[in-house]
C-alpha positions, 0 to 999 in steps of 0.5 A: 688150511688155514695157511691157506696150503698148495700142494705140487704135484708135477706140473699141477697144483691144488689147494688144501681147502679142496680136499681136506676136512677137520676130523679126527680119531680119538681112541678110535672114534670118528670125530667128525663129519660123517664119513659118508659126506667125505666121498666127494673130497676124496674122489677130488684128492684122488683125480688130483693126484691123477693130474699130477702124475708125471708118466708116459701111460697112467690110470684111474681104477675105481676097485670097489672093496667094501660096499658102500666104502668111498676110498676106491680109488687106485691110481697107477703108472708107468713110465720108461727107464731112464736114470734120471728123474722126469724133468717138472715141467715148466710154466711155459711147457705146462700152458702148451700142454694145457692148449694141447689137452683141450684142443684133443678133448673129446669129453668134458672131462678130457677138457678137465684132465680128470678121470671118468 
């Protein structure tokens, strides 16, 4: 995080500082912030991953398996079969896609490209 790390997934890029937090396990004991306070960072992490998915169809599901546990995001995507990897859009394609996303948005979350 100190090195101003950025991750790029597809046409989406985000800073490590948005999602990283200090802390570690030592002898099976968590040393760091209270785990419950990490929920907003996990949500930001999963939303950034969702934005980076290059697929014809994608979904963000929240499936709580354990009550009160915040790691409940499941990202699913599907695209048509191709023998080659998808092309990563260039900056000009990203701008056009962003304009289209904003113009076709029906909710503020649609404008941002994040799940409900």
